[in-house]
C-alpha positions in Angstrom: -0.1 0.1 0.1 3.0 2.6 0.9 4.4 1.8 -2.7 0.9 2.6 -4.3 0.7 5.8 -2.4 4.2 6.9 -3.3 3.6 6.1 -7.1 0.4 8.2 -6.9 2.3 11.2 -5.4 4.7 10.9 -8.2 2.4 10.8 -11.0 0.5 13.9 -9.7 3.8 15.8 -8.8 4.9 15.4 -12.6 4.5 18.4 -14.9 2.0 17.8 -17.6 3.2 18.5 -21.1 0.1 19.6 -23.4 -0.1 17.5 -26.8 -1.9 17.4 -30.1 -3.5 14.2 -30.8 -5.0 12.7 -34.3 -7.9 10.5 -33.4 -10.8 8.5 -35.0 -13.9 8.0 -33.4 -15.2 4.2 -33.3 -18.4 2.8 -32.4 -20.4 4.3 -29.4 -18.2 7.5 -29.7 -15.1 5.6 -28.6 -12.0 7.6 -29.2 -9.0 5.9 -30.7 -5.7 8.0 -30.6 -3.8 7.7 -33.7 -1.0 10.0 -33.7 0.8 12.5 -31.0 2.3 15.7 -31.8 5.0 17.2 -29.4 4.9 20.9 -28.6 8.2 21.2 -30.8 6.6 19.7 -33.7 7.9 15.9 -33.6 5.2 13.4 -33.9 4.9 9.8 -33.5 2.5 7.1 -35.0 0.2 5.3 -32.1 0.0 1.9 -33.3 -2.3 0.4 -31.0 -4.7 1.6 -28.1 -4.6 -1.1 -25.3 -6.7 0.3 -22.8 -8.7 3.5 -21.7 -9.8 4.2 -18.2 -10.9 7.0 -15.8 -9.3 7.2 -12.3 -11.2 5.8 -9.5 -9.2 7.4 -6.9 -8.6 10.8 -8.9 -4.7 10.0 -9.3 -5.3 11.8 -12.6 -7.5 13.8 -14.5 -9.6 12.8 -17.4 -9.2 9.6 -19.1 -6.0 7.7 -19.4 -5.2 5.9 -22.5 -2.4 3.1 -22.7 -1.0 3.4 -25.8 1.5 1.7 -27.8 4.4 3.8 -29.7 6.8 2.0 -31.6 7.7 -0.9 -29.0 7.0 1.2 -25.9 3.6 1.4 -23.8 3.0 4.9 -22.9 0.1 6.7 -21.0 -1.8 9.5 -22.7 -4.4 11.5 -20.9 -7.6 13.3 -22.4 -9.3 15.8 -20.1 -12.1 17.4 -21.8 -10.7 18.9 -25.2 -7.3 18.6 -23.7 -4.6 16.3 -24.3 -1.5 15.8 -22.2 1.3 13.4 -21.1 3.0 13.4 -17.9 6.6 14.5 -18.1 9.5 13.8 -15.7 
């Protein structure tokens, strides 16, 4: 339980980086992220969306998407119309 609290504090303490995201809308208004654009103009293709959920304990704001970029699994967040990632 202590580790979980520590991880939650670390996640909420990280600064948010606002990003632009291209996405498709699937069945039932499901949002499927396809490409992420960093503020400096770099972009990466999102090859797969594995999971999307809201935080039951307010660890983060909005919806957290677990996506695959290259061979890495990353978190991408959507809060209203705003997309962001947590930056260390």
